[in-house]
C-alpha positions in Angstrom: 9.8 4.6 -22.7 8.1 0.9 -21.1 4.6 1.4 -22.2 2.6 -0.7 -20.5 -0.9 0.5 -21.8 -2.1 2.9 -24.8 -5.5 3.4 -24.6 -7.1 6.0 -27.6 -8.6 9.5 -26.5 -11.0 9.6 -29.9 -12.9 12.7 -28.6 -9.6 14.6 -28.2 -8.1 12.5 -30.9 -4.6 11.1 -29.3 -3.3 8.5 -27.8 -2.8 8.0 -23.9 0.2 6.2 -22.9 1.3 5.3 -19.8 4.7 5.4 -18.9 6.1 3.4 -15.6 9.7 4.3 -15.9 8.5 7.7 -15.5 5.8 7.5 -13.1 3.6 9.3 -15.7 0.9 8.9 -18.8 1.7 10.9 -22.2 -0.1 12.6 -24.9 0.4 11.5 -28.5 -1.5 14.1 -30.7 -2.5 12.1 -33.6 -3.4 15.3 -35.8 0.2 16.9 -35.4 1.8 13.9 -33.9 3.9 16.3 -30.7 3.6 14.0 -27.8 2.9 16.5 -24.5 3.2 15.3 -20.7 -1.3 14.5 -19.7 -1.0 13.5 -16.7 1.6 12.3 -13.2 1.0 11.6 -9.4 2.8 13.6 -7.7 5.8 12.0 -7.1 8.2 15.1 -5.8 11.6 13.6 -5.2 12.0 10.7 -6.4 14.7 10.2 -3.9 11.5 9.3 -1.0 9.3 7.6 -3.6 8.0 6.6 -6.7 5.2 5.3 -8.5 4.8 3.3 -11.4 1.6 2.9 -13.2 0.6 -0.4 -14.1 -2.0 -0.3 -16.4 -4.6 1.9 -17.1 -8.5 2.1 -18.5 -9.9 4.5 -20.4 -13.4 5.8 -18.7 -15.0 8.1 -21.2 -18.4 7.9 -18.4 -16.3 9.6 -15.9 -14.5 11.6 -18.6 -11.1 10.3 -16.9 -8.2 7.5 -16.9 -8.3 4.7 -14.5 -5.0 3.6 -13.3 -3.7 0.7 -10.7 0.2 0.8 -9.5 3.2 0.4 -7.2 4.0 3.1 -5.1 7.3 3.1 -3.3 8.6 4.9 -0.3 12.3 4.6 0.2 13.5 4.9 4.1 17.2 5.0 4.2 18.2 1.4 2.1 14.8 -0.1 3.1 11.5 0.9 1.6 7.9 -0.3 1.4 5.5 -1.5 -1.1 2.1 -0.8 -1.7 -0.7 -0.2 -4.8 -3.2 2.3 -5.4 -5.8 3.1 -7.9 -5.6 6.2 -9.4 -7.5 9.0 -11.7 -6.4 11.8 -14.5 -9.3 14.1 -15.1 -9.1 13.9 -19.4 -10.0 17.7 -19.5 -6.8 19.0 -17.1 -5.0 15.8 -16.4 -5.5 16.0 -12.5 -4.8 13.4 -10.4 -7.5 12.0 -7.5 -7.1 8.8 -5.5 -9.6 6.0 -5.9 -8.9 3.7 -3.4 -4.9 2.6 -1.7 -3.7 0.0 0.6 -2.8 2.5 3.9 -6.7 2.0 5.2 -7.7 -1.2 3.9 -7.2 -4.2 6.4 -8.4 -7.1 4.2 -7.7 -8.1 1.1 -5.2 -6.2 0.0 -3.7 -5.6 -3.9 -0.7 -7.8 -4.4 0.6 -8.1 -7.9 -1.7 -6.6 -10.2 -1.3 -7.5 -13.7 -4.9 -6.4 -14.8 -7.8 -3.5 -14.5 -11.5 -3.5 -15.8 -13.9 -1.0 -15.3 -17.7 -1.4 -15.0 -18.3 2.3 -16.3 -22.2 2.4 -15.1 -21.8 1.4 -11.9 -18.3 2.3 -11.0 -16.4 -0.5 -10.0 -13.1 -1.9 -10.8 -11.7 -5.5 -11.0 -8.3 -5.7 -10.3 -6.8 -9.4 -11.4 -4.3 -10.1 -9.0 -2.4 -12.6 -6.2 -3.4 -13.6 -3.0 -0.5 -14.8 -1.1 -2.6 -17.0 2.4 -0.1 -18.3 5.2 -1.5 -21.9 6.5 0.7 -23.6 9.5 3.2 -21.3 9.2 3.7 -21.5 4.4 2.6 -20.0 2.4 0.3 -20.2 -0.6 -0.7 -18.2 -3.7 -3.2 -18.3 -6.2 -4.9 -16.2 -8.4 -7.7 -13.3 -7.5 -9.9 -10.9 -8.8 -10.5 -8.2 -6.4 -14.1 -6.1 -6.9 -13.4 -2.3 -5.7 -16.2 0.2 -5.9 -14.6 3.5 -6.7 -16.7 5.6 -5.1 -16.3 4.6 -1.0 -12.7 2.3 -1.9 -14.0 0.0 -0.1 -12.7 -3.9 -1.7 -13.9 -7.5 -1.8 -13.4 -10.5 -3.7 -15.0 -11.8 -6.3 -14.0 -14.9 -8.0 -10.9 -16.8 -6.2 -9.1 -19.2 -8.3 -7.0 -22.5 -7.6 -4.4 -22.2 -9.9 -1.3 -19.6 -9.6 0.2 -18.4 -12.7 3.0 -15.7 -12.8 2.5 -13.6 -15.3 -1.8 -14.8 -15.1 -2.6 -12.9 -17.9 -4.9 -9.2 -18.4 -8.8 -8.7 -17.5 -11.6 -7.0 -19.7 -14.8 -6.0 -19.3 -17.4 -6.1 -21.6 -20.2 -2.6 -21.0 -23.2 -4.2 -23.0 -23.1 -7.9 -21.6 -21.6 -7.0 -18.0 -18.5 -9.8 -18.0 -15.6 -10.3 -17.4 -13.4 -11.8 -19.9 -9.6 -12.8 -18.6 -7.0 -14.8 -19.6 -5.1 -17.9 -18.2 -1.4 -18.2 -20.2 -0.5 -21.5 -18.6 -3.1 -22.8 -21.2 -3.5 -20.4 -23.5 -7.6 -19.3 -22.6 -10.2 -16.8 -22.7 -13.1 -17.3 -19.8 -15.4 -15.2 -19.0 -17.2 -14.4 -15.6 -21.0 -13.5 -15.7 -20.6 -10.2 -12.9 -24.6 -11.5 -12.3 -24.4 -15.3 -11.5 -20.0 -15.0 -11.0 -20.7 -18.4 -13.4 -17.1 -18.6 -15.3 -17.6 -20.2 -18.5 -14.8 -21.1 -21.9 -14.7 -18.2 -24.4 -11.7 -19.6 -26.7 -8.8 -21.3 -26.3 -6.0 -23.3 -28.1 -7.3 -26.6 -28.3 -10.8 -25.2 -29.9 -10.1 -22.8 -32.6 -6.7 -24.7 -32.9 -6.3 -22.3 -37.0 
């Protein structure tokens, strides 16, 4: 229920459905129609903690599915929220934490709406919101965060002055090495060359009004 991502595992002829309500990824067998639990993220007591996977991307090189999601830790009437990037092995569904906020001191993930993977370099790109405080005032802007999925280290890849909520989504073109992301504010698809960081308009409603 309330699926947020759908990935086709072609080798196993199944759809992998991200279910934030249960904190799981379910498998839908395309041959016999059976549904089964493929992966959960280790939540033992829902009264103490909750994991809500937001976006999942299939990694055919690493034979895994990589997910970004929120993590809530409850303490009485209060809770703390952070975000994590986890993976599930396509063979047995075992999970691994690739990046979290526990040890991060800067470039924290905030309100992510999209995740993209450079499969050859093992790098994740997160489309999220940056909150900055200047002279006591909070401002927000959109940003793409680059995270090394081997070490968990992160840095800001691209900063935008606009703030659109929801922003849209992001994906990575493995052939060209370009990121493609959406801006819902002006119904536009953009590309970013990851080697030069140059931004170009791929298409929008003004150019292609059909």
